[in-house]
C-alpha positions in Angstrom: -33.2 -33.1 7.9 -31.6 -34.0 11.2 -29.6 -31.0 11.9 -27.5 -30.2 15.0 -30.2 -29.1 17.1 -31.8 -33.0 16.9 -28.2 -34.4 17.1 -27.7 -32.4 20.5 -30.5 -34.5 22.0 -28.1 -37.6 22.2 -24.7 -36.0 21.7 -22.6 -32.4 21.8 -22.3 -31.8 17.8 -19.3 -30.1 17.9 -17.5 -32.5 19.9 -19.1 -35.6 18.1 -17.7 -34.4 14.8 -14.2 -33.7 16.3 -14.4 -37.3 17.5 -15.6 -38.7 14.2 -12.8 -37.1 12.0 -10.0 -38.5 14.0 -11.7 -42.2 13.9 -9.3 -44.7 12.6 -10.1 -48.3 13.8 -13.2 -50.3 14.0 -13.3 -49.8 17.8 -13.3 -45.9 17.2 -16.5 -46.2 15.1 -18.2 -48.8 17.1 -17.6 -46.0 20.2 -19.0 -43.4 17.9 -22.1 -45.3 16.8 -23.2 -46.3 20.3 -23.6 -42.6 21.5 -26.4 -42.4 18.8 -30.0 -43.6 18.7 -29.9 -46.1 15.8 -32.6 -48.5 14.7 -31.0 -51.9 14.3 -30.9 -53.0 10.7 -33.4 -56.1 11.5 -35.8 -53.9 12.5 -36.0 -51.7 9.5 -36.1 -53.2 6.0 -35.7 -50.4 3.3 -38.7 -50.3 0.8 -38.1 -48.4 -2.0 -42.0 -47.9 -2.6 -42.6 -47.2 1.1 -39.8 -46.0 2.7 -41.4 -44.5 5.8 -42.7 -48.0 6.4 -41.2 -49.0 10.0 -39.3 -45.8 10.0 -38.7 -44.5 14.0 -39.3 -41.1 14.4 -36.0 -39.7 16.0 -33.6 -42.5 15.2 -31.2 -42.9 12.6 -31.4 -46.0 10.2 -29.3 -48.2 8.1 -30.4 -47.7 4.3 -28.7 -48.9 1.4 -26.1 -47.6 -0.6 -27.7 -46.4 -3.9 -31.0 -46.8 -2.4 -30.4 -50.4 -3.6 -30.9 -53.6 -1.5 -29.1 -55.8 -4.1 -25.8 -53.6 -4.3 -23.5 -56.1 -2.7 -22.6 -58.0 -6.3 -22.3 -54.1 -7.9 -20.0 -52.9 -5.1 -17.5 -56.0 -4.7 -16.0 -55.1 -8.3 -12.6 -54.5 -7.5 -10.0 -57.1 -8.2 -7.1 -55.3 -6.4 -7.2 -53.6 -3.4 -5.4 -50.3 -4.3 -8.0 -49.7 -7.5 -10.6 -48.2 -4.9 -8.1 -46.1 -3.8 -7.0 -44.7 -7.2 -11.0 -44.5 -8.0 -11.2 -42.4 -4.9 -8.4 -40.2 -5.8 -9.5 -39.4 -9.4 -13.0 -38.4 -7.8 -10.8 -35.7 -5.9 -9.2 -34.9 -9.1 -12.6 -34.4 -10.5 -13.6 -32.3 -7.4 -10.9 -30.0 -8.0 -11.7 -29.1 -11.6 -15.4 -29.1 -11.1 -14.8 -26.3 -8.5 -12.6 -24.1 -11.0 -15.4 -24.7 -13.6 -18.4 -23.7 -11.7 -16.3 -20.5 -10.7 -15.8 -19.8 -14.0 -19.4 -19.9 -15.0 -20.3 -17.5 -11.8 -17.7 -15.2 -13.8 -19.2 -15.9 -17.4 -22.1 -17.9 -17.7 -21.5 -18.1 -21.5 -18.0 -19.7 -21.0 -17.7 -22.8 -23.4 -16.8 -26.1 -21.1 -13.5 -27.6 -21.4 -13.1 -30.4 -24.1 -11.6 -32.8 -22.1 -9.9 -33.3 -18.3 -6.6 -32.4 -19.8 -8.1 -29.5 -21.2 -9.7 -28.4 -18.1 -6.4 -28.6 -16.3 -4.5 -26.5 -18.9 -7.3 -23.9 -18.7 -7.8 -23.8 -15.0 -4.3 -24.4 -13.3 -2.1 -23.8 -16.5 -0.5 -27.0 -16.3 0.6 -29.4 -19.1 0.5 -33.2 -19.1 2.6 -34.4 -15.9 4.8 -36.9 -18.0 5.8 -33.3 -19.5 7.1 -31.6 -16.3 10.8 -33.0 -16.1 11.0 -32.1 -20.2 10.4 -28.6 -19.6 13.5 -26.2 -20.1 15.0 -25.0 -16.9 13.7 -21.2 -17.0 11.7 -19.3 -14.3 8.7 -19.8 -16.4 9.4 -23.9 -16.0 10.3 -23.6 -12.3 6.8 -21.5 -11.7 4.9 -24.6 -13.3 6.6 -27.2 -11.2 5.7 -25.1 -8.4 2.3 -25.1 -9.1 2.2 -28.7 -9.7 3.6 -29.3 -6.2 1.3 -26.7 -4.9 -1.9 -28.4 -6.2 -1.0 -31.9 -5.0 -1.4 -30.5 -1.2 -5.2 -30.4 -2.5 -5.6 -34.1 -2.6 -4.1 -36.2 0.0 -4.3 -39.9 0.4 -3.2 -41.1 4.0 -2.4 -44.7 4.9 -2.5 -45.3 8.8 -1.6 -48.6 10.3 -2.7 -48.9 14.1 -0.5 -51.5 15.7 -2.9 -52.1 18.6 -5.7 -52.8 16.4 -3.6 -54.5 13.4 -5.5 -52.4 11.2 -5.1 -50.4 8.2 -6.9 -47.0 7.7 -6.8 -45.1 4.2 -8.2 -41.6 3.7 -8.6 -40.0 0.9 -9.4 -36.2 1.6 -9.8 -33.4 -1.4 -10.3 -29.7 -1.4 -12.8 -29.6 -4.1 -16.4 -28.4 -4.8 -17.7 -30.9 -2.0 -21.3 -31.5 -1.7 -24.3 -30.0 0.3 -25.5 -32.2 2.9 -28.8 -32.5 1.0 -27.0 -34.1 -2.1 -24.5 -36.5 -0.6 -27.1 -39.5 -0.8 -28.0 -38.7 -4.5 -24.0 -38.1 -5.5 -21.3 -39.5 -3.4 -23.6 -42.6 -1.9 -25.5 -43.0 -5.3 -24.5 -46.4 -7.5 -25.1 -46.4 -11.3 -26.5 -42.9 -11.6 -24.7 -39.5 -12.6 -24.5 -36.0 -12.8 -21.5 -36.0 -15.1 -22.9 -37.5 -18.3 -22.4 -33.9 -20.4 -19.3 -32.9 -18.4 -16.6 -33.9 -21.1 -14.0 -32.2 -18.8 -14.6 -34.9 -15.9 -13.1 -38.4 -15.9 -15.7 -40.8 -14.9 -19.4 -40.8 -15.5 -21.0 -43.0 -12.9 -18.7 -42.7 -9.9 -19.3 -46.2 -8.9 -15.5 -47.4 -8.7 -14.8 -46.1 -5.4 -17.7 -47.4 -3.8 -15.8 -51.0 -4.2 -13.8 -49.9 -1.3 -16.6 -50.7 0.9 -16.1 -54.0 0.3 -12.5 -54.2 1.5 -13.2 -52.0 4.7 -15.0 -53.2 8.0 -16.4 -49.6 8.5 -16.4 -46.5 6.0 -17.2 -42.6 6.6 -17.6 -39.8 4.6 -18.4 -36.1 5.4 -18.6 -33.3 2.7 -18.9 -29.7 2.7 -19.9 -27.5 -0.3 -17.7 -24.6 -1.4 -19.5 -21.8 0.5 -19.6 -19.6 -2.7 -20.9 -22.5 -5.0 -23.9 -23.1 -2.7 -26.6 -22.3 -5.3 -29.2 -21.7 -2.8 -28.6 -24.9 -0.7 -27.7 -24.8 2.8 -24.3 -24.9 3.9 -23.0 -27.1 6.9 -21.3 -30.6 6.8 -23.1 -33.8 5.7 -21.9 -37.0 7.3 -22.3 -40.8 7.5 -21.1 -44.4 8.3 -21.1 -46.9 5.7 -21.0 -50.9 6.7 -21.7 -54.5 5.7 -25.2 -55.9 6.5 -25.6 -59.4 6.8 -29.5 -59.9 7.5 -30.7 -62.6 9.8 -32.6 -65.3 7.9 -31.8 -63.7 4.4 -29.0 -64.6 1.8 -29.2 -60.9 0.3 -26.2 -59.2 2.4 -25.8 -55.2 1.1 -23.9 -52.5 2.0 -25.8 -49.6 4.1 -25.3 -46.1 5.2 -26.3 -44.3 8.6 -29.7 -42.1 7.2 -31.3 -39.5 9.0 -34.6 -39.8 7.1 -36.7 -42.0 5.2 -35.5 -40.0 1.7 -32.1 -41.3 2.6 -30.8 -38.2 3.4 -27.7 -38.2 5.9 -26.9 -36.8 9.1 -26.1 -33.0 9.1 -23.6 -30.7 11.0 -24.7 -27.0 11.3 -22.2 -24.5 9.9 -21.0 -23.2 13.6 -20.2 -26.8 14.6 -18.4 -27.1 11.0 -16.4 -24.3 11.6 -15.7 -24.8 15.3 -13.9 -28.3 13.7 -12.2 -26.6 11.0 -14.0 -28.3 8.2 -13.1 -26.6 5.1 -15.0 -27.3 1.7 -14.3 -30.9 0.1 -15.0 -34.3 0.5 -13.4 -37.0 3.0 -13.5 -40.4 2.5 -12.0 -42.8 5.1 -11.6 -46.5 5.0 -11.3 -48.7 7.9 -10.2 -51.8 8.5 -8.9 -51.9 4.9 -7.8 -55.3 3.7 -5.0 -55.1 1.4 -5.3 -59.2 1.0 -1.8 -60.2 0.4 -0.1 -57.1 0.5 -0.1 -57.0 4.2 2.0 -55.0 6.2 4.4 -54.7 2.8 1.9 -52.2 1.7 3.2 -49.8 3.7 6.4 -49.9 1.2 4.2 -51.0 -1.9 1.4 -48.3 -1.9 3.5 -45.5 -3.7 4.7 -47.6 -6.3 1.1 -49.2 -7.1 -0.6 -45.8 -7.1 2.2 -44.4 -9.4 1.3 -47.5 -11.3 -2.5 -47.5 -11.2 -2.3 -43.7 -12.0 -0.2 -43.8 -14.8 -0.5 -40.3 -15.9 -3.2 -38.7 -13.7 -4.5 -34.9 -14.6 -3.4 -33.8 -11.3 -0.9 -34.9 -8.8 -1.5 -35.6 -5.2 0.1 -36.1 -1.9 0.7 -39.8 -0.4 1.3 -40.1 3.4 2.4 -43.2 4.9 2.3 -42.3 8.7 4.4 -39.3 8.9 6.1 -39.6 5.7 5.1 -37.9 2.4 5.4 -38.1 -1.2 4.0 -36.8 -4.2 2.4 -38.8 -6.6 2.7 -37.8 -10.3 2.5 -41.4 -12.1 4.6 -43.7 -13.8 4.6 -41.1 -17.0 6.4 -38.6 -14.9 8.7 -40.8 -13.4 9.9 -42.5 -16.7 10.5 -39.3 -18.1 12.6 -38.2 -15.4 15.0 -40.5 -16.6 18.2 -38.7 -17.4 17.2 -35.3 -15.3 18.3 -36.9 -12.0 22.3 -37.0 -10.6 21.7 -40.6 -10.2 21.7 -41.6 -13.7 23.3 -40.6 -17.1 20.5 -42.5 -18.9 18.9 -40.9 -21.5 15.2 -39.3 -20.8 12.3 -41.4 -22.2 10.5 -39.1 -24.9 8.2 -41.6 -26.4 4.8 -40.2 -26.4 1.7 -42.0 -26.4 -1.1 -40.0 -28.1 -5.0 -40.7 -27.3 -6.0 -44.1 -29.1 -9.5 -43.9 -31.0 -12.1 -46.2 -29.9 -14.7 -47.8 -32.1 -17.5 -50.4 -32.0 -17.8 -53.4 -34.5 
């Protein structure tokens, strides 16, 4: 694995990661890439059967996301630019839930798993469905529950940044969840169509593919992740990171999305514990999508993203914070907002008390 010693042959790891976490424009990313020894994408063609073929030792290489050259069609799935952001936010909710579940197992290996994501949130955070928060009676207990929901939102953050000089949007999704050990990032956060969640009924998604569609509407993306230190399970602590881009091979029609890899097995570059601590990187995962294309939304997205996320995440299991520039707001979902009618000084309308129970899904 490429570690901080190998990286230090071309850059100072602590300085590099400090620059990386501040990267918000295309030119910023390209300046970072220029510091590294990278084999051009046309000089190394990934071969699933022989990935070592053509690999240049000491260099980083571009490897297809999911280790799949034909990944473009699967990644270009989002029909609305806000959907990948919502998918990434859901992944963050899962990371927070999974951290609580794994800590529960450390304390009691025989503890039965929650039966659903809402069951998990109720068990680990003592939080009801978010659309029920406005209906809680006015008591100290209710105030405690609302305060807990507000505190939890701080552990999942979506940031929208607009650079006037570059005329680019950047979207960052950050969670303080369980994170991934560096050796697992290419097999989990960068995978396509595979899963480690199929037997975990308390999580929301299965294949974790929806968030990857953000690559298709970004000029570059980067990710870094660090596992919660008490849940490493023998894996090496530190920060795994990489950059993702769209590759158009010369003389070929099969464009694909690739990430910067440190070895032919696909593992990502690695920053040591000491350098991670120096950069004040805690456990969790950060995806940053640069040059994000909001389509016809244009500059109006700075006003619309809050509404759009509340719409798409109608009644999320956990709240999140949305930052548009320096302004922060909590996203609880439209279910919460509708339930709040009649509970604010701005209206005397009655509260919406309609509840939509889970609907059975069957096959014919």
